[in-house]
N, C-alpha and C positions, 0 to 999 in steps of 0.2 A: 504494500499499499504506500502510495506516495502523497506527501503534502508538498505542494510546489508554491514557493513564495517569490513573487516578482518584486524587484527593486529597481526604481528608476523614476526620474521626473516625468511629468505629464508630456504627452506627445512624443514618446520614444518608441512607440509600436507595441506596447504591452498587450493591449486588447486584441490587436490584429494577430499577434504572435499566438495568443491563447487560442483563437479560432482555428489557426492553422495547425498548431501542434497538439492541442489538448481538448479541443471542442467536442470530440466524440468519446473521450475516455475519462475526463475529469470534470467535476462540477466546478462552476465558477462562483467564487465568493468576490463580490465587488461592491464597495461601499456606495458608489455612484447609483447602482441599481437598487440596492437594499435600503438606502437612504438614512438608516440609523445604525448606531453601534449595537443596539439591542437586537435588531433583526439580524445583523451580521453574526453576532454571537450565537443566536438561535440556529442559524444556518450552519455555522461551524460546528456546533454541538451535534447537530444531526448527522453531519458528514462523519465526525469522529465516532459517534455511537454506532452508526451503521457500516463503518469501515469503508466509506466511500472516498475514493481518491478525489482530491480537490486542488484548485489553483486559487491563490489569493491574488487577484488582479487589482492591486492598489499600488500607490507609490512606495509605501513602506520605507521611508527615507532614514528612519533611526532604529537603533537596536531595540529600544523600548517597544516601538510599534511592531517590529518583527517578532518579538518574544510573545506577543498575545496569541500568535499562531503556532510558533515553534514549540514552546513548552507543552501545551496540551497535546499537540500531535505526537511529540516524543513519548509522552506518558501513555498514549494508546498504541505505541509500536510502529508509528509511521516513519518512513524514510523521508528525510527533509532535504528537498532539492531547492536551490536558490538560483534564480536567473537575474543577473544584473544587466540592465539595459543601458548601453552607452548613453550618457546624459550630458551632451553638449548643449549648453543653454541656448546659444544662437540658433542651432539647427532645430531645437524643440520649439522655440518661439516662431520660427518660420513655418514649420509644419502645422503648428497650432493656427496660424493665420489662414492656412489652406483648408482648414476643416470647415464643415457646415456651420453656419452661425450658431445654431442651437447646441453644437458640441464644443464650441470654443471655450477656453478657460482664460480668465483675465491674466495678462502678462505678469501681474504682481503675484498671482498664485503660483505660477510656474517658477518665478524668481525665488519666492519664499521656500518652496520645496527644495530647490537647488541649494539654497543657503543651509538647509538643515541635513542635506544628504550625507550620510556616512556609508562608505563602502562596506558591503558585507564581508564577514570573515568566517572561517570554519569554527572558530571559538564560540560563535553564537549557537552552534548546534546543527549547522548544515552538514549533511552527509556528502553532498556534492554541490559544487557551485560552477556556474557557467556565465560567460560574458557574451552578450548578444548585441550585435550591430545591425542596424536597419540598412537595407540595401534598396536600390531602385525596384519598382514594380512589386512592392509589398513582399519582398524576399528578405531573408535574414541570414546572417552568418552567426553561428553559434560555436563558441570555443571553450575548452576547459579553462577554468579560472586559474590565473597565475597569481598566487599570493605573494 
């Protein structure tokens, strides 16, 4: 059983990557869709109780934010996979401007997340870490994490 935690600022391809790589095998936990932490926690609990593989498709920029998923998943025997999405601020701001107006995030929100971003480490409890770069035509390059 896998628990997959995405890490990266907004507009770095996380949701698109989810649909390409995990859409048929893992449930998606996404705060934008669930709207409240309470709903998110309920969904996470259900995945853990039913031993359903899941992906946390949020920015998860800090260790504290990632631990809300890592610790309970470890306690239930899940393997913890981390995917860090290359988070170049200028590129993310440009991609955000290309989004449909109803999907755009205020620039200050992206800048704020970038300012809080701490790179993931194996010490947090990840069993595997990967580095993801967005390529043209909604393609991705995935590499093993070089710590």
